[in-house]
C-alpha distance (Angstrom), angle and dihedral (degrees) to the residues before:
residue distance angle dihedral
H1 . . .
I2 3.81 . .
D3 3.81 91.6 .
Q4 3.80 90.4 51.3
A5 3.80 91.2 47.9
Q6 3.82 93.7 56.3
P7 3.82 116.9 -2.3
Q8 3.81 90.4 170.6
S9 3.81 93.2 61.9
P10 3.82 115.4 68.7
D11 3.82 90.4 -159.9
P12 3.83 110.4 21.2
Q13 3.80 90.9 167.3
R14 3.80 91.3 62.6
P15 3.85 99.3 58.2
E16 3.79 90.0 34.3
R17 3.79 91.4 55.7
L18 3.81 91.3 46.1
L19 3.80 90.9 49.9
R20 3.79 90.8 48.1
M21 3.79 91.9 49.2
A22 3.80 90.2 48.0
F23 3.81 92.2 48.5
Q24 3.80 91.2 47.5
G25 3.80 90.6 50.0
I26 3.81 91.6 49.9
N27 3.81 91.5 46.6
K28 3.80 91.6 49.0
G29 3.81 91.0 46.7
T30 3.80 92.5 50.9
E31 3.80 93.4 42.8
N32 3.78 93.6 49.9
């Protein structure tokens, strides 16, 4: 299902995880 989700990206989980980590960091920074 990963290939169907984003066939253009060889590893969609990698950028997705980085984006999530970045968003979480920003959210935590703004919250605190």
